[in-house]
N, C-alpha and C positions, 0 to 999 in steps of 0.2 A: 577502425574506430566506431564508436556507438552511433546508431541511427536514431534520431530524434525526430518526433512526429508533433507538430505545433498545430493545435486546433484552436482556432480563434477567428471571429468575424471582423476584428480589428485589424485593418491592413498595417497600421503603424506598429502595433504590437508584434504581429508576425514577422515583420522585417526587423524589428529590434531583436527578438529572440533569435532570428536566424543569424544576425551579425554577431551576436554574442557567443553563440554556440559554434559558429564556423571559425570563429577567432581562435578557439581552443581545439579545433580539429573534428568536431562531430558533423556528420552528414545530417542535413535538415530537410525534411519533407513538410508540407503544409496542407491544412484543409480549412475551408473557410466557415464550416458549420458543422453540426454533429451528424447529420445524414452524410454529409461527404466522408467525414471521417470513418463512420462505421462501414460504408461502402468500400473504401479504399484500404482499409487496415491489413487485409490479408496481402495485397500486392506489395505493401511496404515492409511488413514484418518489423515493426520498429523496436528498438531496445528500450525506449522510454516514450511515454505520450505526455506532452504538456498540454492541459485541457483547461480552456476557459469555462466559466460557468454559465455566464448569461450570453446565450446565442440562441439564434433563431432556429425554426424547425424542430431540433432537438436540443435541449439545454445540456450543460456540462454534467449535472447530476445524473441525468438519464443515460447519457453516454458513458459515464464512468461505472455505472451499475451494470450496464450491457457488456462493457469490456471486462469487467472483473468476472462476470459469468462465464462468458466465452473464452477468455484469455487470462486464466487465473495466475499465471507467471508473469504478466505484463506490468512493468512499473508505471504508475501514474502519478503525475504532479499536477495538483490542481493550481490555476492561475486565475485570480479574479480581483476586481476592485473592491468586493466586499470584504470587510474586516471583522464583521461580527463573529463571536465565538460560536454561535449557533450554526452559522453557515460552515465554519471550520469542522465543526464536530459531525455535521450531516455528510460533508465530502469524505472525511476520514472513515465514518461508519460504512459508507458505500463502497469502501475498498481502496480510496486514494492513499498513496504512501506519504505524501507531504502536502503541504499547503503554502503558497506564498502570495501575498497580496501586491497589487500595483499601487504605486510605483514601487521598484525594487533595485537593489543594488547590484551591479554587474557580479561582483565578487561573491556576494551571498548566494546570488542565483545560480551560478556555476558550482559552488560548493554543495548547494543542495542536490543538484543533478548528480554530481559525482558520489555523493553520500547514498543516495538511493541506488545507483548502479553498483556500488560496492555491496549493499545489503543483498543484492540479487545474485551475486555470483554463486553458483552452485557447485559443491563438490561432487565428486562421482559417487560417493558412497554414503548419501545422507538417508539412511533408512534405519527408522527406529521401531521396535516392537514393544508395545506396552499393553499389558492385559491381553485383550483380543483385538488390540488395534495394530495394524500396519501403516505407520506414518512415513510417507515416502516424499522427500523434498526435491527428489528429481522430477517427479510428476506433479507435485504439490497435491497429492491425494491421501485420503485416509481410507484404507480398506478399498482402494481403487475407486473411490468417490471423491468429487471434487466438493469442497466446502468454501464458504467466504474466505478471502485471503488473509484477513486480520485473524479470524478464528484459527486458521491453519498455522499461522507464524507464532500465535500465543500457545497453541497447543505444542507445537514443535519445540519451542523455546523451554516449556515445562518439562516436557519429555526429554529433553536433552540434559536436564539438571535434576533427575529424580531424586528425591529426599532432600533436595537443598531449597532453602527458603530463598525465593527471588523477591527483591524489594519491588513495590509499587513504581518507584522512579526508574528502576532498571527495566522493568517490563514496558513502561511507557516509552523510554528512550529507545530501546531495542525494536519495538514493534511500530511505534507511531512516529520516531523521529526525536532527535535531541532537543529540538526547540518547540515541541508540541506544547501548546497553551490552552487547549480544550478542557473541557469538563473532565474531571478524573473519573466520573461515573462510567465514561466510555468503557474503561478497563473493566469494571464490575460487570457492565452489561455483557461484555464479550465472555467473560468467566461464566456468567450464568447461562449463557447459550450453549457453551462447551459442556457444562454439567448436564444440561437438558438433552443434549445431543447424544453424548456418551456417558450415560448413568452408571457405567461400570468402573469408570476411572474415578479416583479419588483425588480431587483438587481440594486441598485444605487451606482455608483462610487462616493466616497467622496475623491476628488483630495487632494493628499498629505496624505491621512490617509489610506483608505482601502475601504471596501464595506459595504453595508447595505442592507438587504432585508426588503421592505416595502410592506405593504398590500395595494393593489390597491383600490381606492376609486370608 
């Protein structure tokens, strides 16, 4: 069963999350702040981190950024009392997989956890060659180099559907989650970063529809 690492300085929230997760069979581990989380992550090797934003010592955004850099395949669910769109966009842009605000419903909370874990199931042969790129979902690398998680997932999605136009809604749903309610510019920003990072690939904007990756002639 999946190992869940709960990082929150609120004792009540940690206990609530523990109870909810253990009721469905997850193993739960806890940290009371960001520093403790980063120090203990290797010993726990969790399948998913549930990360509060407002914490002492190191806040959740800083922890998220660090985890995404050093553990690119680790799923992260941001948990906070903040509901502003800008906060959600910031967390997602730093590499969080989903975002839920307090208070939350038990069924929705578990559904989001399970959805994230499903998205991270990796098949044994997820390797794509496009132009001069080797995109490897087993290691989450491009030409053996790590890139930000959301950029990788977006590139892999496009490369898995060469020549096919993928709608903005589908890309947002597949990469950021089915209930993403942030700024749609987030997708455009990530596309722009991919174009800058890999100028040899041809990501075409299909006006009014979405994006398509085409092979260069």
